[in-house]
DOMAR-811203 format. One record per residue (C-alpha): residue number from 1; residue in three letters; x, y, z. Coordinates in Angstrom, 1 decimal, always signed. Layout:
! DOMAR-811203
PT    k    r      xx      yy      zz
PT  NUM  ALA       X       Y       Z
...
***
This chain:
! DOMAR-811203
PT    k    r      xx      yy      zz
PT    1  MET   -91.4   -73.8   +70.0
PT    2  PRO   -94.8   -73.4   +68.9
PT    3  MET   -95.9   -75.1   +65.5
PT    4  VAL   -98.9   -75.2   +63.9
PT    5  MET   -99.6   -79.1   +62.2
PT    6  ILE  -102.0   -78.9   +59.2
PT    7  THR  -103.5   -82.7   +58.8
PT    8  ASP  -106.6   -81.7   +56.6
PT    9  TYR  -106.3   -82.6   +52.9
PT   10  ALA  -108.4   -79.6   +51.8
PT   11  LEU  -106.3   -77.5   +54.0
PT   12  ILE  -102.8   -78.8   +53.0
PT   13  ILE  -103.9   -78.2   +48.8
PT   14  GLU  -105.0   -74.6   +49.9
PT   15  ASN  -102.1   -73.8   +51.7
PT   16  PHE   -99.2   -75.2   +50.3
PT   17  GLN  -100.1   -75.8   +46.6
PT   18  LYS  -102.8   -72.5   +45.9
PT   19  GLN  -101.0   -70.3   +48.5
PT   20  GLY   -97.5   -72.2   +48.1
PT   21  ASP   -95.6   -69.0   +48.0
PT   22  VAL   -97.3   -67.4   +51.3
PT   23  PHE   -96.2   -70.8   +53.1
PT   24  ALA   -92.8   -71.2   +51.7
PT   25  GLY   -90.5   -70.0   +54.4
PT   26  ARG   -88.0   -72.0   +56.1
PT   27  LEU   -87.3   -72.7   +59.9
PT   28  TYR   -83.8   -71.7   +60.3
PT   29  THR   -81.6   -70.3   +63.0
PT   30  ASP   -78.0   -68.3   +62.4
PT   31  SER   -76.2   -70.2   +65.1
PT   32  PHE   -77.1   -73.6   +64.2
PT   33  MET   -76.7   -72.6   +60.4
PT   34  LYS   -73.2   -71.5   +61.2
PT   35  ILE   -72.2   -75.1   +62.1
PT   36  MET   -74.0   -76.8   +59.9
PT   37  ARG   -73.3   -74.4   +56.7
PT   38  GLU   -70.9   -71.8   +57.4
PT   39  GLY   -73.9   -69.6   +57.3
PT   40  ASN   -77.2   -69.2   +55.4
PT   41  TYR   -76.6   -70.9   +52.4
PT   42  GLY   -78.0   -73.6   +50.0
PT   43  VAL   -81.8   -74.1   +49.4
PT   44  ILE   -83.4   -76.7   +51.6
PT   45  HIS   -83.1   -74.1   +54.5
PT   46  MET   -83.4   -71.0   +52.7
PT   47  ASP   -86.1   -69.0   +51.3
PT   48  GLY   -86.9   -65.8   +49.6
PT   49  ASP   -85.3   -64.4   +46.6
PT   50  ILE   -82.0   -66.4   +47.2
PT   51  TRP   -83.9   -69.7   +47.5
PT   52  ARG   -85.8   -68.7   +44.2
PT   53  GLU   -82.9   -67.6   +42.3
PT   54  HIS   -80.7   -70.9   +43.1
PT   55  ARG   -83.6   -73.3   +43.1
PT   56  ARG   -84.6   -71.9   +39.3
PT   57  PHE   -80.9   -72.0   +38.2
PT   58  ALA   -80.4   -75.5   +39.7
PT   59  LEU   -83.7   -76.6   +37.5
PT   60  GLN   -82.6   -75.2   +34.3
PT   61  VAL   -79.1   -76.9   +34.8
PT   62  LEU   -81.0   -80.1   +35.3
PT   63  ARG   -83.0   -79.5   +32.3
PT   64  ASP   -80.1   -78.9   +30.1
PT   65  PHE   -78.1   -81.7   +31.0
PT   66  GLY   -80.9   -84.2   +30.6
PT   67  LEU   -81.3   -85.9   +34.0
PT   68  GLY   -83.4   -88.4   +32.8
PT   69  LYS   -80.5   -89.5   +30.4
PT   70  ASN   -78.1   -89.8   +33.6
PT   71  VAL   -80.9   -91.9   +35.1
PT   72  LEU   -81.5   -94.1   +32.3
PT   73  GLY   -77.3   -94.6   +31.7
PT   74  GLU   -77.3   -95.7   +35.5
PT   75  VAL   -80.3   -98.3   +34.7
PT   76  SER   -78.5   -99.7   +32.0
PT   77  GLU   -75.6  -100.4   +34.0
PT   78  PHE   -77.5  -101.4   +36.9
PT   79  ILE   -78.9  -104.0   +34.8
PT   80  LYS   -75.7  -105.2   +33.6
PT   81  LYS   -74.3  -105.5   +36.9
PT   82  VAL   -77.1  -107.8   +38.2
PT   83  LYS   -77.0  -109.8   +34.8
PT   84  ASN   -73.1  -110.3   +35.1
PT   85  ASP   -73.5  -111.1   +38.7
PT   86  VAL   -76.0  -113.9   +37.8
PT   87  LYS   -73.8  -115.4   +35.0
PT   88  ASN   -70.6  -115.5   +37.5
PT   89  GLY   -73.2  -117.6   +39.6
PT   90  ILE   -74.0  -115.4   +42.2
PT   91  THR   -77.5  -115.9   +43.7
PT   92  GLU   -77.9  -113.2   +46.4
PT   93  HIS   -78.2  -109.6   +45.6
PT   94  ASP   -77.9  -106.8   +47.8
PT   95  LEU   -80.2  -104.4   +45.7
PT   96  ALA   -80.4  -101.8   +48.5
PT   97  ASP   -76.7  -101.1   +48.1
PT   98  GLN   -77.0  -101.2   +44.6
PT   99  PHE   -79.9   -98.9   +44.6
PT  100  GLN   -77.5   -96.5   +46.9
PT  101  ILE   -74.5   -96.7   +44.6
PT  102  SER   -76.5   -96.0   +41.3
PT  103  VAL   -78.5   -92.7   +42.9
PT  104  GLY   -75.2   -91.4   +44.0
PT  105  SER   -73.7   -92.0   +40.8
PT  106  VAL   -76.2   -90.0   +39.1
PT  107  ILE   -76.2   -87.1   +41.8
PT  108  ASN   -72.4   -87.2   +41.2
PT  109  ALA   -72.8   -87.0   +37.6
PT  110  VAL   -75.2   -84.1   +37.4
PT  111  LEU   -72.8   -82.4   +39.8
PT  112  PHE   -69.1   -83.4   +38.9
PT  113  GLY   -69.4   -85.1   +35.6
PT  114  TYR   -68.7   -89.0   +36.7
PT  115  ARG   -70.0   -91.7   +38.1
PT  116  PHE   -68.7   -94.1   +40.7
PT  117  GLU   -67.3   -97.4   +39.5
PT  118  GLY   -63.9   -99.2   +39.4
PT  119  GLU   -61.4   -97.5   +41.8
PT  120  LYS   -64.0   -94.2   +42.4
PT  121  LEU   -66.4   -96.7   +44.2
PT  122  GLN   -63.9   -95.9   +47.3
PT  123  GLU   -64.6   -92.4   +47.0
PT  124  TYR   -68.5   -93.0   +47.1
PT  125  ASN   -68.0   -95.4   +50.1
PT  126  GLU   -66.3   -92.4   +52.1
PT  127  ILE   -68.5   -89.7   +50.8
PT  128  LYS   -71.7   -92.0   +51.8
PT  129  LYS   -70.2   -92.7   +55.1
PT  130  TYR   -70.2   -88.8   +56.1
PT  131  VAL   -73.9   -88.3   +54.4
PT  132  ASP   -75.2   -91.1   +56.3
PT  133  ASP   -73.7   -89.9   +59.7
PT  134  MET   -74.8   -86.3   +59.2
PT  135  ILE   -78.4   -87.6   +58.4
PT  136  LYS   -78.2   -89.5   +61.3
PT  137  VAL   -77.1   -86.9   +63.5
PT  138  LEU   -79.3   -84.1   +62.3
PT  139  ALA   -82.6   -86.2   +62.6
PT  140  ASN   -81.7   -86.9   +66.3
PT  141  PRO   -83.8   -85.2   +69.3
PT  142  VAL   -80.5   -83.9   +70.8
PT  143  SER   -79.6   -81.9   +67.4
PT  144  LEU   -83.2   -80.7   +67.1
PT  145  ILE   -82.8   -79.3   +70.7
PT  146  MET   -79.6   -77.6   +69.6
PT  147  TRP   -81.2   -75.6   +66.9
PT  148  LYS   -81.8   -72.4   +69.2
PT  149  ASN   -78.6   -70.9   +71.1
PT  150  THR   -76.5   -73.5   +69.1
PT  151  GLU   -73.1   -72.4   +70.6
PT  152  LEU   -74.0   -72.9   +74.3
PT  153  PHE   -74.4   -76.5   +73.4
PT  154  LYS   -70.5   -77.2   +72.9
PT  155  TYR   -70.2   -76.9   +76.5
PT  156  VAL   -72.7   -79.1   +77.7
PT  157  PRO   -72.2   -83.4   +78.0
PT  158  LEU   -74.0   -85.2   +75.2
PT  159  PHE   -74.7   -82.0   +73.2
PT  160  ARG   -70.9   -81.2   +72.6
PT  161  GLY   -70.6   -84.9   +71.0
PT  162  TYR   -73.3   -84.0   +68.3
PT  163  TYR   -72.1   -80.2   +67.9
PT  164  TYR   -68.7   -81.3   +66.8
PT  165  ARG   -69.9   -84.3   +64.6
PT  166  ILE   -71.6   -81.9   +62.8
PT  167  ILE   -68.7   -79.6   +62.3
PT  168  GLU   -66.7   -82.7   +61.0
PT  169  ASN   -69.0   -84.0   +58.8
PT  170  ARG   -69.7   -80.7   +57.3
PT  171  LYS   -65.9   -80.1   +56.7
PT  172  ARG   -65.4   -83.6   +55.2
PT  173  LEU   -67.9   -83.2   +53.0
PT  174  PHE   -67.0   -79.6   +51.9
PT  175  ASN   -63.4   -80.9   +51.8
PT  176  PHE   -64.3   -83.4   +49.0
PT  177  PHE   -66.6   -80.7   +47.3
PT  178  ASP   -63.6   -78.2   +47.4
PT  179  HIS   -61.6   -80.7   +45.6
PT  180  GLN   -63.9   -81.3   +42.8
PT  181  ILE   -64.7   -77.5   +42.3
PT  182  LYS   -60.8   -76.8   +42.3
PT  183  GLU   -60.4   -79.3   +39.4
PT  184  HIS   -63.2   -77.7   +37.3
PT  185  VAL   -61.6   -74.0   +38.2
PT  186  ASN   -58.5   -75.5   +36.5
PT  187  GLU   -60.1   -77.0   +33.5
PT  188  LEU   -63.0   -74.2   +33.0
PT  189  ASN   -63.2   -73.5   +29.4
PT  190  PHE   -65.5   -70.9   +28.3
PT  191  ASP   -65.2   -71.6   +24.4
PT  192  SER   -67.1   -74.9   +25.5
PT  193  ALA   -70.4   -75.5   +26.6
PT  194  PRO   -70.9   -76.8   +30.4
PT  195  THR   -70.8   -80.2   +31.4
PT  196  ASP   -72.1   -80.8   +34.5
PT  197  TYR   -73.7   -78.5   +37.5
PT  198  VAL   -70.4   -77.1   +38.9
PT  199  ASP   -69.0   -76.2   +35.3
PT  200  ALA   -72.3   -74.3   +34.9
PT  201  TYR   -72.4   -72.5   +38.4
PT  202  LEU   -68.4   -71.1   +38.2
PT  203  ARG   -69.6   -69.9   +34.5
PT  204  GLU   -72.5   -68.1   +36.0
PT  205  GLN   -70.5   -66.9   +38.7
PT  206  ALA   -67.7   -65.7   +36.4
PT  207  LYS   -70.6   -63.8   +34.3
PT  208  ARG   -71.7   -62.1   +37.3
PT  209  ASP   -68.5   -61.2   +38.7
PT  210  LYS   -67.6   -59.8   +35.2
PT  211  GLU   -71.0   -57.4   +35.5
PT  212  CYS   -69.4   -56.0   +38.9
PT  213  VAL   -73.0   -55.9   +40.6
PT  214  PRO   -73.7   -58.1   +44.2
PT  215  HIS   -74.9   -61.5   +43.4
PT  216  THR   -75.1   -64.7   +45.7
PT  217  PHE   -73.0   -66.9   +43.1
PT  218  HIS   -70.1   -67.6   +45.8
PT  219  ILE   -68.0   -70.7   +46.5
PT  220  THR   -69.7   -71.4   +50.0
PT  221  GLN   -72.9   -71.2   +48.5
PT  222  LEU   -71.8   -73.4   +45.7
PT  223  TYR   -70.3   -76.2   +48.7
PT  224  ASN   -73.9   -75.9   +50.3
PT  225  MET   -75.7   -76.7   +46.7
PT  226  CYS   -73.6   -79.4   +46.3
PT  227  PHE   -74.4   -80.6   +50.0
PT  228  ASP   -78.2   -80.2   +49.3
PT  229  LEU   -78.5   -82.1   +46.2
PT  230  TRP   -76.6   -85.1   +47.8
PT  231  ILE   -78.5   -84.9   +51.0
PT  232  ALA   -82.0   -84.6   +49.6
PT  233  GLY   -81.5   -86.7   +46.8
PT  234  GLN   -79.2   -89.7   +47.9
PT  235  GLU   -81.0   -91.3   +51.0
PT  236  THR   -84.5   -90.4   +50.0
PT  237  THR   -84.6   -91.8   +46.4
PT  238  SER   -82.5   -94.9   +47.3
PT  239  SER   -84.6   -95.6   +50.2
PT  240  THR   -88.1   -95.3   +47.9
PT  241  LEU   -86.4   -97.4   +45.6
PT  242  SER   -85.5  -100.2   +48.2
PT  243  TRP   -89.0  -100.1   +49.6
PT  244  GLY   -90.8  -100.2   +46.3
PT  245  MET   -88.4  -103.5   +45.6
PT  246  ALA   -89.4  -105.2   +48.9
PT  247  TYR   -93.2  -104.2   +48.3
PT  248  LEU   -93.2  -106.0   +44.9
PT  249  MET   -91.0  -109.3   +46.5
PT  250  LEU   -93.8  -109.3   +49.1
PT  251  ASN   -96.9  -108.9   +46.3
PT  252  PRO   -96.0  -111.6   +43.6
PT  253  ASP   -99.2  -111.1   +41.8
PT  254  MET   -98.7  -107.4   +41.7
PT  255  GLN   -95.0  -108.3   +40.5
PT  256  GLU   -96.9  -110.5   +37.8
PT  257  LYS   -99.3  -108.0   +36.4
PT  258  LEU   -96.4  -105.4   +36.4
PT  259  HIS   -94.3  -107.4   +34.3
PT  260  GLN   -97.3  -108.1   +31.8
PT  261  GLU   -97.9  -104.4   +31.3
PT  262  LEU   -94.5  -103.5   +30.7
PT  263  SER   -94.0  -106.5   +28.3
PT  264  ARG   -97.0  -105.4   +26.4
PT  265  VAL   -96.3  -101.8   +26.2
PT  266  ILE   -92.4  -101.7   +26.2
PT  267  GLY   -91.2  -104.9   +25.1
PT  268  SER   -87.8  -106.1   +26.0
PT  269  ASP   -85.6  -103.9   +23.7
PT  270  ARG   -85.5  -100.8   +25.2
PT  271  LEU   -85.9   -99.0   +28.5
PT  272  VAL   -88.9   -97.5   +30.1
PT  273  THR   -89.0   -93.2   +29.5
PT  274  LEU   -91.3   -90.5   +30.8
PT  275  ASN   -93.2   -90.6   +27.6
PT  276  ASP   -94.2   -93.7   +28.4
PT  277  LYS   -95.9   -92.7   +31.7
PT  278  LYS   -99.6   -92.3   +30.1
PT  279  ASN   -99.6   -95.5   +28.4
PT  280  LEU   -98.6   -97.5   +31.9
PT  281  PRO  -101.4   -96.9   +34.1
PT  282  TYR  -101.1   -99.9   +36.3
PT  283  THR   -97.0   -99.1   +36.6
PT  284  ASN   -98.1   -95.7   +37.9
PT  285  ALA  -100.7   -96.9   +40.3
PT  286  VAL   -97.7   -99.3   +41.7
PT  287  ILE   -95.1   -96.8   +41.7
PT  288  ASN   -97.8   -94.5   +43.3
PT  289  VAL   -98.6   -96.9   +46.5
PT  290  SER   -94.8   -97.6   +46.7
PT  291  ARG   -93.9   -94.2   +47.5
PT  292  LEU   -96.6   -93.8   +50.5
***
């Protein structure tokens, strides 16, 4: 499959920023999307009108529900957990694991309205296992080879195992989403405001059904939107946070300067918010370096 790789900075800005709509296409094949998504759905592998509509809707929902509030709430829980561990004499902390739980809780709270704590942690461990395995399988060169003529590979040794692992992980994730969606359907109350993404989506679906015009707000698309938000948000965010923490641990001088700026600008009686960004140049620099 021929590809053109752009590595020049000026060309990247010209093509992907200034002419973003022209180069917004996605690589996908019907046969591979069938086993991965039950068809061409979601936003990660979509483009055109469906991509624009559902991307815009998702961003609007995230703004309406105040994604930042969920993040700040989870930061508070994270700090509380570490402090309690220290108080109880625990001296070793698996921050990477805690980052993953915190990020998963933010995603789940936005999608389904609740975070992972107590008995719900077992639920998190299950879905995280399927998400991790799906990412691992999809990133394997064996799966990439199957993108074209996918159905043929289920008869080929080695490829067959990956073929059915993709289907099995998708079924397990969709079963989890289906359970959450059915609970939302049973509790749907049009007299109150939506409480999370699924709630808002089901209301939009009902509204469009009532208008009796063709639309793309159906259950399979909702499964795949939940899938995309989990896949895109969980591993990427938690890995970036973990690498950032490791970077600070290996650079104590930078850690000290960061602490001084936060103490001077923020103090110790509140959390950092995006409104503080313009007043924290050194913190911004550290975050940008950590993301590289």
